[in-house]
VMD Tcl script that draws the C-alpha trace (Angstrom):
set ca {
  {-5.38 3.55 -4.54}
  {-8.88 2.60 -3.37}
  {-10.00 1.66 -6.88}
  {-6.86 -0.41 -7.44}
  {-7.28 -2.23 -4.11}
  {-10.93 -2.94 -4.86}
  {-9.86 -4.75 -8.03}
  {-7.26 -6.95 -6.29}
  {-8.15 -10.55 -5.53}
  {-6.56 -12.90 -3.01}
  {-4.94 -14.78 -5.86}
  {-3.45 -11.50 -7.17}
  {-1.79 -10.97 -3.81}
  {-0.09 -14.37 -4.04}
  {1.41 -13.56 -7.46}
  {5.05 -12.44 -7.69}
  {6.03 -8.87 -8.42}
  {9.27 -8.77 -10.38}
  {11.34 -5.61 -10.67}
  {14.84 -4.21 -10.82}
  {16.23 -1.61 -8.45}
  {17.89 1.56 -9.70}
  {21.17 -0.35 -9.24}
  {19.93 -3.06 -11.60}
  {19.40 -5.74 -8.92}
  {16.57 -8.17 -9.67}
  {13.85 -8.83 -7.10}
  {10.85 -11.18 -7.06}
  {8.51 -10.68 -4.13}
  {4.91 -11.68 -3.30}
  {2.61 -8.83 -4.30}
  {0.69 -9.12 -1.00}
  {3.85 -8.42 0.99}
  {4.72 -5.47 -1.23}
  {1.21 -4.01 -0.84}
  {1.42 -4.42 2.94}
  {4.77 -2.59 2.95}
  {3.27 0.16 0.76}
  {0.57 0.90 3.35}
  {2.85 0.57 6.38}
  {5.43 2.87 4.79}
  {2.72 5.51 4.35}
  {2.12 5.33 8.10}
  {5.83 5.94 8.66}
  {5.76 9.10 6.55}
  {2.53 10.34 8.16}
  {4.30 10.01 11.50}
  {7.19 12.07 10.20}
  {4.80 14.77 8.93}
  {2.88 14.76 12.22}
  {6.12 15.21 14.16}
  {7.20 18.15 12.01}
  {3.80 19.81 12.30}
  {3.77 19.29 16.06}
  {7.24 20.83 16.36}
  {5.89 23.92 14.60}
  {2.94 24.15 17.00}
  {0.31 22.99 14.49}
  {-2.69 21.26 16.07}
  {-3.49 18.44 13.64}
  {-6.28 17.00 15.77}
  {-6.88 13.54 17.13}
  {-5.00 10.62 15.64}
  {-5.74 7.89 18.20}
  {-7.97 4.97 17.19}
  {-10.04 5.36 20.35}
  {-10.86 8.96 19.45}
  {-11.42 8.84 15.70}
  {-13.21 5.53 15.06}
  {-16.70 5.31 16.57}
  {-17.87 2.25 18.49}
  {-20.19 -0.17 16.78}
  {-23.63 -0.60 18.30}
  {-24.04 -3.64 20.50}
  {-23.09 -5.13 23.83}
  {-20.18 -3.17 25.34}
  {-19.36 -5.86 27.93}
  {-16.38 -8.05 27.12}
}
mol new
graphics top color blue
foreach p $ca { graphics top sphere $p radius 0.5 }
foreach p [lrange $ca 0 end-1] q [lrange $ca 1 end] { graphics top cylinder $p $q radius 0.2 }
display resetview
């Protein structure tokens, strides 16, 4: 996924993606919107997995932005 994303350009993301559903319905959507949905849908499934693990008592660690992404050096005053 990372390699594929690294090759995408802004103009690629404006191009249409054409496909047919399993029911044979035709769709034509902007690739950028489809890629955005792809990443957001992964978040949805990670949330489902996290919920199931939590229900089984599994400690999966920190998931909050504040805890897992370090601050950048610089002025901390807003």
